[in-house]
ROSE-4610 file (N, C-alpha, C; in Angstrom, 1 decimal, always signed):
// ROSE-4610
residu = [I/I/I/D/D/D/T/T/T/E/E/E/F/F/F/C/C/C/K/K/K/I/I/I/G/G/G/V/V/V/A/A/A/I/I/I/C/C/C/Y/Y/Y/D/D/D/V/V/V/R/R/R/F/F/F/P/P/P/E/E/E/W/W/W/H/H/H/R/R/R/K/K/K/M/M/M/A/A/A/L/L/L/E/E/E/G/G/G/A/A/A/K/K/K/V/V/V/I/I/I/V/V/V/L/L/L/P/P/P/A/A/A/A/A/A/F/F/F/N/N/N/M/M/M/T/T/T/T/T/T/G/G/G/P/P/P/V/V/V/H/H/H/W/W/W/D/D/D/L/L/L/T/T/T/M/M/M/R/R/R/A/A/A/R/R/R/A/A/A/L/L/L/D/D/D/N/N/N/Q/Q/Q/I/I/I/Y/Y/Y/L/L/L/A/A/A/A/A/A/N/N/N/S/S/S/P/P/P/A/A/A/R/R/R/D/D/D/K/K/K/A/A/A/G/G/G/P/P/P/Y/Y/Y/Q/Q/Q/A/A/A/Y/Y/Y/G/G/G/H/H/H/S/S/S/C/C/C/I/I/I/I/I/I/D/D/D/P/P/P/W/W/W/G/G/G/K/K/K/I/I/I/V/V/V/A/A/A/E/E/E/A/A/A/D/D/D/E/E/E/N/N/N/E/E/E/D/D/D/I/I/I/I/I/I/Y/Y/Y/W/W/W/D/D/D/I/I/I/D/D/D/L/L/L/D/D/D/Y/Y/Y/V/V/V/E/E/E/S/S/S/I/I/I/R/R/R/N/N/N/Q/Q/Q/L/L/L/P/P/P/L/L/L/L/L/L/K/K/K/H/H/H/R/R/R/R/R/R/E/E/E/E/E/E/L/L/L/Y/Y/Y]
num = [1/1/1/2/2/2/3/3/3/4/4/4/5/5/5/6/6/6/7/7/7/8/8/8/9/9/9/10/10/10/11/11/11/12/12/12/13/13/13/14/14/14/15/15/15/16/16/16/17/17/17/18/18/18/19/19/19/20/20/20/21/21/21/22/22/22/23/23/23/24/24/24/25/25/25/26/26/26/27/27/27/28/28/28/29/29/29/30/30/30/31/31/31/32/32/32/33/33/33/34/34/34/35/35/35/36/36/36/37/37/37/38/38/38/39/39/39/40/40/40/41/41/41/42/42/42/43/43/43/44/44/44/45/45/45/46/46/46/47/47/47/48/48/48/49/49/49/50/50/50/51/51/51/52/52/52/53/53/53/54/54/54/55/55/55/56/56/56/57/57/57/58/58/58/59/59/59/60/60/60/61/61/61/62/62/62/63/63/63/64/64/64/65/65/65/66/66/66/67/67/67/68/68/68/69/69/69/70/70/70/71/71/71/72/72/72/73/73/73/74/74/74/75/75/75/76/76/76/77/77/77/78/78/78/79/79/79/80/80/80/81/81/81/82/82/82/83/83/83/84/84/84/85/85/85/86/86/86/87/87/87/88/88/88/89/89/89/90/90/90/91/91/91/92/92/92/93/93/93/94/94/94/95/95/95/96/96/96/97/97/97/98/98/98/99/99/99/100/100/100/101/101/101/102/102/102/103/103/103/104/104/104/105/105/105/106/106/106/107/107/107/108/108/108/109/109/109/110/110/110/111/111/111/112/112/112/113/113/113/114/114/114/115/115/115/116/116/116/117/117/117/118/118/118/119/119/119/120/120/120/121/121/121/122/122/122/123/123/123/124/124/124/125/125/125/126/126/126/127/127/127/128/128/128/129/129/129]
x = [+106.8/+107.6/+107.3/+108.4/+108.2/+108.2/+107.2/+107.2/+107.1/+107.2/+107.1/+105.6/+104.7/+103.3/+102.8/+103.1/+102.7/+103.5/+103.3/+103.8/+102.8/+103.4/+102.6/+103.0/+102.1/+102.3/+102.2/+102.8/+102.7/+102.5/+101.5/+101.2/+100.9/+100.8/+100.5/+99.3/+98.8/+97.5/+97.0/+97.6/+97.2/+97.3/+98.2/+98.3/+97.0/+96.1/+94.9/+94.1/+94.3/+93.6/+94.1/+95.2/+95.8/+95.7/+94.7/+94.4/+95.6/+96.3/+97.4/+98.5/+98.8/+99.8/+99.4/+98.1/+97.6/+97.5/+97.2/+97.1/+98.5/+99.5/+100.8/+101.3/+101.0/+101.4/+100.7/+99.4/+98.6/+99.2/+99.5/+100.1/+101.4/+102.1/+103.4/+103.3/+102.1/+101.8/+101.4/+101.2/+100.7/+99.3/+99.1/+97.7/+97.2/+98.1/+97.7/+98.4/+97.7/+98.3/+98.0/+99.0/+98.9/+99.0/+98.1/+98.0/+97.8/+98.9/+98.7/+98.2/+97.2/+96.6/+96.0/+95.8/+95.2/+94.2/+93.1/+92.1/+91.6/+91.2/+90.6/+89.1/+88.5/+87.0/+86.3/+87.0/+86.3/+86.3/+87.4/+87.4/+87.1/+87.4/+87.1/+85.7/+84.7/+83.4/+82.8/+83.3/+82.8/+83.7/+85.0/+85.9/+86.6/+86.7/+87.5/+87.0/+85.8/+85.3/+85.3/+84.8/+84.7/+86.0/+87.1/+88.4/+89.0/+88.9/+89.5/+88.9/+87.6/+86.8/+87.1/+87.2/+87.5/+88.8/+89.9/+91.2/+91.2/+90.6/+90.6/+89.8/+88.7/+87.8/+88.5/+89.0/+89.6/+90.7/+91.4/+92.7/+92.5/+91.4/+91.1/+92.2/+92.4/+93.4/+92.8/+93.4/+93.1/+93.8/+93.0/+93.6/+93.5/+94.6/+94.5/+94.9/+93.9/+94.1/+94.1/+95.2/+95.3/+95.4/+94.7/+94.6/+94.8/+95.3/+95.4/+94.0/+93.8/+92.6/+92.4/+91.2/+90.9/+91.3/+92.1/+92.4/+91.7/+90.5/+89.7/+90.4/+91.4/+92.1/+93.3/+93.6/+94.8/+94.5/+95.6/+95.4/+94.9/+95.0/+94.6/+93.5/+92.4/+91.3/+91.2/+91.9/+91.9/+90.5/+90.1/+88.8/+88.8/+90.0/+90.1/+89.5/+88.8/+88.1/+89.1/+90.2/+91.0/+90.2/+90.6/+89.7/+90.5/+89.9/+90.5/+89.3/+89.7/+88.8/+89.2/+88.2/+88.6/+88.6/+89.0/+89.1/+87.8/+86.7/+85.3/+84.8/+85.6/+85.3/+84.5/+84.4/+83.7/+84.5/+84.0/+84.7/+84.6/+85.7/+85.6/+86.0/+86.7/+87.0/+87.1/+86.6/+86.7/+86.6/+87.4/+87.4/+86.5/+86.3/+85.6/+86.7/+86.4/+87.4/+88.3/+88.0/+88.7/+89.9/+90.8/+92.0/+91.4/+91.9/+91.5/+92.5/+92.4/+93.1/+92.1/+92.3/+91.5/+92.4/+91.8/+92.6/+91.6/+92.2/+91.4/+92.4/+91.9/+92.7/+92.7/+93.8/+94.0/+93.9/+93.0/+92.8/+93.3/+94.5/+95.1/+94.4/+93.8/+93.0/+91.7/+91.2/+90.1/+90.4/+91.6/+92.1/+92.1/+92.6/+92.7/+91.3/+90.4/+89.0/+88.3/+88.5/+87.8/+88.4/+89.7/+90.4/+90.0/+89.7/+89.2/+87.7/+86.9/+85.5/+85.3/+86.0/+85.9/+87.3/+87.9/+89.3/+89.6/+89.3/+89.5/+90.9/+91.9/+93.3/+93.7/+93.1/+93.3/+92.5/+91.4/+90.5/+90.8/+91.8/+92.2/+92.4/+92.0/+92.3/+93.2/+94.5/+95.5/+95.6/+95.1/+95.2/+94.3/+93.3/+92.4/+92.9/+93.9/+94.4/+95.9]
y = [+98.7/+99.6/+99.2/+98.9/+98.7/+100.0/+100.3/+101.5/+101.0/+102.0/+101.7/+101.3/+101.5/+101.3/+100.0/+99.8/+98.6/+98.6/+97.6/+97.6/+98.3/+99.2/+100.0/+99.6/+99.3/+99.0/+100.3/+100.3/+101.5/+100.9/+101.5/+101.2/+102.5/+102.5/+103.7/+103.5/+104.5/+104.6/+103.3/+102.9/+101.8/+100.5/+100.4/+99.2/+98.8/+99.7/+99.3/+98.3/+98.2/+97.3/+95.9/+95.7/+94.4/+93.9/+93.2/+92.8/+91.9/+91.3/+90.4/+91.2/+92.4/+93.2/+93.6/+94.0/+94.4/+93.1/+92.0/+90.8/+90.4/+90.5/+90.2/+91.1/+92.3/+93.2/+92.9/+92.5/+92.1/+90.8/+89.9/+88.6/+88.8/+89.8/+90.2/+91.1/+91.3/+92.0/+93.4/+94.0/+95.3/+95.5/+96.5/+96.8/+98.1/+98.8/+100.1/+100.1/+100.5/+100.7/+102.1/+102.8/+104.2/+104.1/+104.8/+104.7/+106.1/+106.8/+108.0/+107.6/+108.4/+108.0/+109.3/+109.3/+110.4/+109.9/+109.3/+108.9/+110.1/+109.9/+111.0/+111.1/+111.9/+112.1/+111.0/+110.1/+109.0/+107.8/+107.5/+106.3/+106.6/+107.8/+108.2/+108.1/+108.6/+108.5/+107.1/+106.2/+104.8/+103.8/+104.1/+103.1/+103.5/+104.8/+105.2/+104.5/+104.8/+104.3/+102.8/+102.2/+100.7/+100.0/+100.5/+99.8/+100.0/+101.2/+101.5/+100.7/+100.6/+99.9/+98.4/+97.9/+96.5/+96.1/+96.8/+96.5/+96.5/+97.5/+97.5/+96.3/+96.0/+95.0/+93.6/+93.4/+92.1/+91.7/+92.7/+92.5/+92.9/+93.4/+93.8/+94.7/+95.8/+96.8/+98.2/+99.2/+100.6/+100.9/+101.6/+102.1/+103.6/+104.3/+105.7/+106.1/+106.5/+106.9/+108.4/+108.9/+110.3/+110.7/+111.8/+112.2/+113.7/+114.2/+115.6/+116.2/+117.5/+118.2/+118.5/+118.7/+119.0/+120.5/+120.6/+122.0/+122.2/+122.8/+123.0/+123.8/+124.5/+125.3/+124.5/+123.4/+122.6/+121.6/+121.0/+120.1/+118.7/+118.4/+117.0/+117.3/+116.7/+116.8/+115.6/+115.7/+114.6/+114.5/+113.3/+113.1/+113.7/+113.6/+114.0/+112.9/+113.3/+112.4/+111.5/+112.1/+111.4/+110.8/+109.6/+108.9/+108.0/+107.6/+106.6/+105.6/+104.3/+103.2/+102.3/+101.9/+101.0/+99.5/+98.6/+97.2/+96.5/+97.2/+96.6/+97.1/+98.0/+98.5/+99.8/+100.4/+101.7/+102.9/+103.8/+105.1/+105.9/+106.1/+106.8/+108.3/+108.7/+110.1/+110.2/+111.3/+111.6/+113.1/+113.4/+114.8/+114.8/+116.0/+116.0/+116.3/+117.0/+117.3/+118.5/+119.2/+120.4/+120.1/+121.0/+120.8/+120.7/+119.7/+119.5/+118.6/+118.5/+117.6/+116.7/+115.4/+114.5/+113.7/+113.2/+112.3/+111.4/+110.4/+109.4/+108.7/+108.4/+107.7/+106.2/+105.7/+104.3/+103.4/+102.5/+101.6/+100.2/+99.9/+98.6/+97.5/+97.7/+96.7/+96.4/+97.4/+97.2/+96.3/+96.4/+95.5/+94.1/+93.9/+92.5/+92.0/+92.9/+92.5/+92.0/+92.8/+92.4/+91.1/+91.0/+89.7/+88.5/+88.7/+87.6/+87.3/+88.3/+88.0/+87.3/+87.7/+87.2/+86.9/+85.7/+85.4/+85.1/+86.1/+85.9/+85.4/+86.0/+85.7/+84.3/+83.8/+82.4/+81.4/+81.8/+80.8/+80.7/+81.3/+81.2/+79.8/+79.4/+78.1/+78.1/+78.2/+78.4/+77.3/+76.1/+74.9/+75.1/+76.0/+76.3/+77.3/+78.1/+79.1/+79.2]
z = [+93.9/+94.7/+96.2/+96.9/+98.4/+99.1/+99.9/+100.7/+102.2/+103.1/+104.5/+104.8/+103.9/+104.2/+103.5/+102.3/+101.5/+100.2/+99.4/+98.0/+97.2/+96.3/+95.4/+93.9/+93.1/+91.7/+90.9/+89.7/+88.8/+87.4/+86.8/+85.4/+84.7/+83.4/+82.7/+81.7/+81.3/+80.5/+79.8/+78.7/+77.9/+78.7/+79.7/+80.5/+81.2/+81.4/+82.1/+81.3/+80.0/+79.1/+79.2/+80.0/+80.1/+81.6/+81.9/+83.3/+83.9/+83.0/+83.5/+84.3/+83.8/+84.4/+85.8/+86.0/+87.3/+88.2/+87.7/+88.5/+89.0/+88.1/+88.5/+89.6/+89.6/+90.7/+92.0/+91.9/+93.1/+93.6/+92.8/+93.3/+93.9/+93.5/+94.1/+95.3/+95.7/+97.0/+96.9/+95.7/+95.6/+96.2/+97.0/+97.6/+97.0/+96.3/+95.7/+94.3/+93.3/+92.0/+91.6/+91.1/+90.6/+89.1/+88.5/+87.0/+86.4/+86.0/+85.2/+83.8/+83.4/+82.1/+81.5/+80.2/+79.5/+78.4/+78.8/+77.9/+77.1/+75.9/+75.1/+75.2/+74.5/+74.5/+73.8/+73.1/+72.5/+73.5/+74.0/+74.9/+76.4/+76.8/+78.2/+78.7/+78.0/+78.5/+78.6/+77.8/+77.8/+78.5/+78.6/+79.1/+80.4/+80.7/+81.9/+83.2/+83.6/+84.9/+84.9/+83.7/+83.6/+83.8/+83.1/+83.2/+84.5/+85.1/+86.3/+87.5/+87.4/+88.5/+88.3/+87.1/+86.9/+87.4/+87.1/+87.6/+89.1/+89.8/+91.3/+91.8/+91.3/+91.7/+91.5/+90.3/+89.9/+90.9/+91.3/+92.1/+93.5/+93.9/+95.3/+95.8/+95.1/+95.4/+95.3/+95.8/+95.6/+94.3/+93.4/+92.2/+92.1/+91.9/+91.8/+90.4/+89.6/+88.2/+88.1/+87.7/+87.5/+86.1/+85.7/+84.3/+84.3/+83.1/+83.0/+82.9/+83.3/+83.1/+81.6/+81.2/+79.8/+79.5/+78.5/+78.0/+76.7/+76.8/+75.6/+74.4/+74.7/+73.7/+73.2/+73.8/+73.4/+72.3/+71.8/+70.6/+71.1/+72.3/+72.8/+73.9/+73.7/+74.6/+75.5/+76.7/+77.7/+78.3/+78.7/+79.4/+80.8/+81.4/+82.8/+83.7/+84.8/+85.7/+86.5/+87.0/+87.9/+89.0/+89.4/+90.4/+91.3/+92.4/+93.3/+93.5/+93.2/+93.3/+94.5/+95.3/+96.4/+96.0/+96.9/+96.5/+96.2/+96.5/+96.2/+94.9/+94.2/+92.9/+93.0/+94.1/+94.3/+94.1/+93.3/+93.2/+94.4/+95.1/+96.4/+96.3/+95.3/+95.0/+93.5/+93.0/+91.6/+91.3/+90.3/+89.8/+88.5/+88.0/+86.7/+85.7/+84.6/+83.6/+83.9/+84.9/+85.3/+86.2/+86.3/+87.2/+88.7/+89.4/+90.7/+91.5/+92.8/+93.6/+94.3/+94.2/+95.0/+95.9/+96.9/+97.9/+98.6/+99.2/+100.0/+100.9/+102.1/+103.1/+102.7/+102.4/+102.0/+103.3/+103.3/+104.5/+104.1/+104.5/+104.2/+104.8/+106.0/+106.6/+105.8/+105.1/+104.3/+103.1/+102.5/+101.5/+102.0/+103.1/+103.7/+104.0/+104.5/+104.8/+103.5/+102.5/+101.2/+100.7/+100.7/+100.2/+101.1/+102.4/+103.2/+102.9/+102.7/+102.5/+101.1/+100.1/+98.8/+98.3/+98.6/+98.3/+96.9/+96.0/+94.6/+94.2/+94.8/+94.4/+94.8/+95.9/+96.4/+95.6/+95.0/+94.3/+92.8/+92.4/+90.9/+90.6/+89.4/+88.9/+87.7/+88.1/+87.1/+86.1/+86.5/+85.6/+84.4/+84.5/+83.4/+82.4/+82.8/+81.9/+82.1]
């Protein structure tokens, strides 16, 4: 999605397991990816932070992963833990399993700084894969 600020990519829950989709969005100019997701209590505790951080780090983008809060009385137990990850792979804002609002100032200059310091997207060796 082209915005007045930058290109923003959108993926959904299970998509985070496919790095190629996030790489394609980064190569097409996305500097932020928004990912609504609802990991459960089996995958969430072991995969949530790891996969979200990996996609942000691999593509040197901000990743905003939003999840429903856990409803202990409901039929589906979401992990929760909405988070924002910076292009260095650092969690800069995170909720717990409860209803919450998180936010972070997106610094597009920081995206460029990280991409210049460690030019992963430029150093890809497509002939190998």
